[in-house]
C-alpha positions as CSV (number, residue, x, y, z in Angstrom):
1,M,0.8,40.7,16.9
2,R,-1.7,38.1,15.8
3,A,-1.2,34.5,17.1
4,A,-3.5,31.4,17.0
5,R,-4.2,30.4,20.7
6,I,-6.1,28.1,22.9
7,H,-7.3,28.8,26.5
8,A,-7.8,25.2,27.5
9,Y,-7.3,21.7,26.3
10,G,-10.0,20.9,23.5
11,T,-10.5,20.6,19.8
12,I,-9.6,22.8,16.7
13,D,-12.9,24.5,17.2
14,D,-11.5,26.1,20.2
15,I,-8.6,27.9,18.4
16,R,-8.9,31.6,18.6
17,F,-7.1,34.4,16.8
18,E,-6.1,37.1,19.1
19,D,-4.0,40.2,19.2
20,V,-1.4,39.6,21.8
21,R,1.8,41.4,22.9
22,E,5.0,40.6,21.2
23,P,7.1,38.0,22.8
24,V,9.8,39.0,25.5
25,I,13.1,37.3,24.7
26,G,15.4,35.9,27.4
27,L,19.3,36.2,27.4
28,D,19.6,33.1,25.3
29,D,16.8,33.5,23.2
30,V,16.3,34.9,19.5
31,L,13.1,36.6,18.3
32,V,12.1,35.5,14.8
33,R,9.6,37.0,12.5
34,V,7.6,34.1,11.2
35,E,7.7,33.5,7.4
36,A,5.8,30.2,7.7
37,A,5.0,27.5,10.2
38,A,4.2,23.7,9.8
39,L,1.5,21.6,11.1
40,N,2.3,18.3,12.7
41,P,0.2,15.6,14.2
42,M,1.7,16.4,17.5
43,D,0.1,19.7,17.6
44,N,-3.3,18.3,17.6
45,K,-2.3,15.7,20.3
46,L,-1.0,18.7,22.4
47,M,-4.2,20.6,21.8
48,A,-6.3,17.8,22.9
49,G,-4.5,17.1,26.1
50,Y,-3.3,13.5,25.1
51,L,0.4,14.5,25.9
52,K,-0.3,16.6,29.0
53,D,1.9,13.9,31.2
54,F,4.9,14.7,29.1
55,F,4.2,18.3,27.9
56,P,2.0,20.1,30.2
57,L,0.7,23.4,28.5
58,A,0.3,26.7,30.2
59,F,-2.7,28.7,29.0
60,P,-3.1,30.7,26.9
61,Y,-1.0,28.7,24.7
62,T,0.1,29.7,21.1
63,L,0.2,26.7,18.9
64,G,2.9,25.4,16.5
65,T,6.5,24.3,16.9
66,D,8.0,24.3,13.5
67,L,8.9,27.6,12.0
68,A,11.1,29.5,9.3
69,G,11.6,33.0,9.4
70,T,14.1,36.1,9.9
71,V,15.9,36.9,13.2
72,V,14.9,40.3,14.3
73,A,16.5,40.5,17.8
74,T,18.8,38.3,19.8
75,G,19.4,38.0,23.8
76,A,22.6,39.3,25.4
77,L,24.4,35.8,25.6
78,V,23.4,34.7,21.9
79,A,26.5,34.1,19.6
80,G,26.8,33.0,16.2
81,I,23.1,34.2,15.3
82,S,22.4,37.9,14.3
83,P,19.6,40.1,13.3
84,G,18.7,39.5,9.5
85,D,19.7,35.8,9.6
86,K,17.4,33.3,8.1
87,V,16.6,30.5,10.3
88,I,14.6,27.4,11.1
89,A,13.5,26.0,14.3
90,R,11.6,23.6,16.5
91,T,10.4,25.1,19.7
92,D,9.9,23.2,22.8
93,P,6.3,21.7,22.6
94,T,5.5,23.1,26.0
95,A,6.3,26.5,24.8
96,G,4.8,26.4,21.2
97,G,4.6,29.7,19.7
98,A,5.0,29.1,16.0
99,F,1.6,30.0,14.6
100,A,2.1,33.8,15.2
101,E,3.6,36.8,13.5
102,L,6.7,36.7,15.8
103,A,8.2,33.8,18.0
104,A,10.7,33.6,20.9
105,V,13.1,30.6,20.4
106,P,16.1,29.5,22.5
107,A,19.2,29.9,20.2
108,R,20.1,26.3,21.1
109,L,17.1,25.2,19.0
110,V,17.9,27.5,16.0
111,A,19.7,26.5,12.7
112,R,20.8,29.2,10.3
113,V,19.8,28.5,6.7
114,S,21.0,29.8,3.3
115,P,19.2,33.0,2.3
116,D,19.1,31.6,-1.2
117,L,16.4,28.9,-0.4
118,A,12.9,29.7,-0.2
119,L,12.3,30.1,3.4
120,A,8.6,29.4,3.7
121,S,9.0,25.7,2.5
122,L,11.8,25.2,5.0
123,A,9.2,25.2,7.7
124,G,8.4,21.8,6.6
125,L,11.9,20.5,7.7
126,P,12.2,20.6,11.5
127,T,10.0,17.8,13.0
128,A,9.3,15.8,9.8
129,A,12.8,15.6,8.5
130,G,14.2,15.6,11.8
131,S,12.2,12.6,12.8
132,A,13.0,10.8,9.4
133,W,16.7,11.4,10.2
134,Q,16.4,10.1,13.7
135,A,14.4,7.1,12.8
136,L,16.7,5.9,9.9
137,F,20.1,7.0,11.2
138,E,19.9,6.9,15.1
139,A,17.3,4.4,15.9
140,A,17.5,2.0,12.9
141,A,21.2,2.7,12.0
142,I,20.4,1.7,8.4
143,R,23.3,0.7,6.1
144,P,23.8,0.7,2.3
145,G,22.1,-2.3,0.6
146,Q,19.5,-2.8,3.3
147,S,15.7,-3.2,2.4
148,V,13.8,-0.4,4.1
149,L,9.8,-0.3,4.0
150,I,8.4,3.3,4.7
151,H,4.7,3.6,5.3
152,A,3.0,6.8,4.2
153,G,5.9,7.7,1.8
154,A,4.2,10.6,0.5
155,G,3.4,12.3,3.9
156,G,5.4,14.8,5.8
157,V,7.8,12.3,7.7
158,G,7.5,9.6,4.9
159,S,8.5,11.9,2.1
160,F,11.8,12.7,4.0
161,A,12.5,9.2,5.1
162,V,12.2,7.9,1.5
163,Q,14.7,10.4,0.2
164,L,17.1,9.9,3.2
165,A,17.0,6.2,3.0
166,S,17.7,6.4,-0.7
167,L,20.5,8.7,-0.2
168,A,22.0,6.3,2.4
169,G,22.1,3.5,-0.4
170,A,19.1,1.5,1.0
171,H,16.6,-0.3,-1.2
172,V,13.3,1.5,-0.4
173,T,9.8,0.4,-0.7
174,A,7.0,2.6,0.3
175,T,3.4,2.7,0.5
176,A,1.3,5.5,-0.8
177,S,-2.1,6.2,-2.2
178,A,-2.6,5.9,-6.2
179,A,-2.5,9.8,-6.5
180,N,1.0,9.7,-5.0
181,L,2.8,6.8,-6.6
182,D,4.6,8.9,-9.1
183,L,5.8,11.3,-6.4
184,V,7.2,8.8,-4.1
185,H,9.0,7.0,-7.1
186,A,10.7,10.4,-7.9
187,L,11.5,10.9,-4.2
188,G,13.6,7.7,-4.6
189,A,11.6,4.5,-3.7
190,K,12.3,1.6,-5.9
191,K,8.9,0.1,-5.5
192,V,5.7,1.8,-4.3
193,I,2.7,0.1,-3.2
194,D,-1.0,1.5,-3.5
195,Y,-2.1,0.8,0.2
196,R,-5.8,1.2,-0.9
197,H,-5.8,-1.6,-3.4
198,E,-2.8,-3.7,-2.8
199,D,-1.7,-5.7,0.3
200,F,1.8,-4.6,1.2
201,A,2.3,-7.6,3.5
202,A,1.6,-10.0,0.6
203,I,4.0,-8.2,-1.9
204,S,6.6,-6.5,0.1
205,P,10.0,-8.0,0.0
206,T,11.5,-9.1,3.4
207,A,12.5,-5.9,5.1
208,D,15.4,-5.0,7.2
209,V,13.7,-1.9,8.6
210,V,10.4,-0.7,8.8
211,I,9.5,2.9,9.6
212,D,5.8,3.2,10.5
213,R,4.0,6.6,10.8
214,I,0.4,5.1,10.9
215,G,0.2,2.5,13.9
216,G,-2.3,0.1,14.6
217,E,-3.0,-2.8,12.2
218,T,-0.5,-1.4,9.7
219,L,2.2,-1.7,12.3
220,E,1.1,-5.0,13.6
221,R,1.0,-6.6,10.1
222,S,4.4,-5.0,9.3
223,L,5.9,-7.7,11.6
224,G,5.4,-10.4,9.4
225,I,7.6,-9.1,6.7
226,I,10.5,-8.0,8.9
227,R,13.5,-10.7,9.0
228,P,14.8,-11.9,12.4
229,G,17.2,-9.4,13.6
230,G,15.5,-6.5,11.8
231,K,14.1,-3.3,13.2
232,L,10.6,-1.7,13.5
233,I,10.4,2.0,14.2
234,G,7.1,3.3,15.1
235,L,6.3,7.0,15.1
236,S,2.6,7.1,15.7
237,A,2.3,6.2,19.3
238,P,3.8,3.9,21.9
239,F,2.9,0.1,21.1
240,D,3.4,-3.2,22.7
241,T,6.8,-4.6,21.6
242,E,6.3,-8.1,23.0
243,A,5.2,-9.6,19.7
244,A,8.1,-8.1,17.9
245,K,10.7,-9.4,20.5
246,A,9.1,-13.0,20.1
247,R,9.9,-12.9,16.4
248,G,13.4,-11.5,17.0
249,I,12.8,-8.2,16.1
250,D,14.0,-4.9,17.6
251,A,10.9,-2.7,17.9
252,Q,10.8,0.7,19.4
253,F,8.6,3.7,19.6
254,L,10.5,6.7,18.6
255,F,9.6,10.2,20.3
256,H,11.2,12.9,18.2
257,Q,13.6,15.0,20.1
258,S,14.8,18.4,18.9
259,D,18.4,18.7,18.0
260,A,19.9,21.8,16.3
261,G,22.7,19.7,14.7
262,R,20.5,17.4,13.4
263,L,18.5,20.1,11.9
264,A,21.3,21.7,10.3
265,A,22.2,18.5,8.8
266,V,18.9,18.1,7.0
267,A,19.0,21.8,6.3
268,A,22.5,21.4,4.5
269,L,20.9,18.6,2.2
270,A,18.3,21.0,1.3
271,V,20.8,23.6,0.4
272,E,22.6,21.1,-1.7
273,D,19.4,20.4,-3.6
274,R,19.7,16.7,-2.4
275,L,16.5,16.8,-0.2
276,Q,13.2,18.0,-1.7
277,I,10.6,19.6,0.8
278,V,7.0,18.5,-0.3
279,V,4.5,21.3,0.6
280,G,1.0,20.0,0.0
281,R,-1.0,23.1,1.0
282,Q,-0.4,26.7,2.5
283,F,-3.1,28.5,4.4
284,P,-2.8,32.1,5.8
285,L,-2.8,32.1,9.6
286,A,-6.3,33.1,10.0
287,D,-7.4,29.7,8.3
288,T,-5.4,27.7,10.7
289,I,-8.5,25.9,11.6
290,D,-9.0,24.7,7.9
291,A,-5.4,23.6,7.9
292,F,-5.9,21.4,10.9
293,R,-9.0,19.9,9.4
294,L,-7.1,18.9,6.4
295,L,-4.4,17.4,8.9
296,L,-6.9,15.5,10.6
297,K,-8.5,14.1,7.4
298,G,-5.2,12.4,6.7
299,G,-3.7,11.4,3.3
300,A,-2.3,15.0,2.8
301,R,0.9,15.1,0.5
302,G,3.9,16.4,2.1
303,K,3.7,19.3,4.7
304,I,0.8,21.7,5.4
305,L,2.0,25.3,6.1
306,V,0.5,28.3,7.7
307,R,1.6,31.8,7.0
308,P,1.2,34.9,9.0
């Protein structure tokens, strides 16, 4: 089969497209024919070696964690999943394997989905929607009526966070570029701020919760609009929480953890047509480098997919 692999830590220019042997599944694994896989910022961090203390990679390494596809085989101990099932999954980051024609995935990380849904777009769910769910409902524990500010509301995580917070009854404000204002409004934000031409810190209402996917100055300036006792959830990189504590703000860096139950919950919302999956661009597997270039450029709408 064809796979996008790296042989050492490096840059996107080190990605190679190679013919490799099909994965061998274990007793608790399923073998999935990949329909589509989604890029995440974490993929680039893994490739560059920024996360090697947490997720050391064994080379050669097949890139990608988020996928959607059809089960073609199951291990002897797998129950509840059968060949022919449509599934989505997020592989363990140290294992990767999504940017290939076939992927072996532990059954505990797989969620079955309705065969009536467009399978390719579902590849955009696992990390992005899972992170949004984890940030809003597990870390921030948002409640109906709360004011929530979501940065990068048109991005992968942000587009799901806007929808989920709105479904939960929160009053959602989001930041986005001018080209994406209408999209973010349509996703459920009551107010959308053009971050390139407007100062969110000056015009945002006092927030109970801020979900930040950008980090740096944006995260720091967000502290000024969070009420005492409010929460700041950062998803970009670990940050110093002392300034937040001094203001009486509960601030935390959220590191996404795979959970099949959470994945099934967001998939159920997609089945019910209550959660829209925004797909910005799709690339063939052979153009994975171009897909990464778009990801690194920033500002992409929704999810970027690669398709074998």
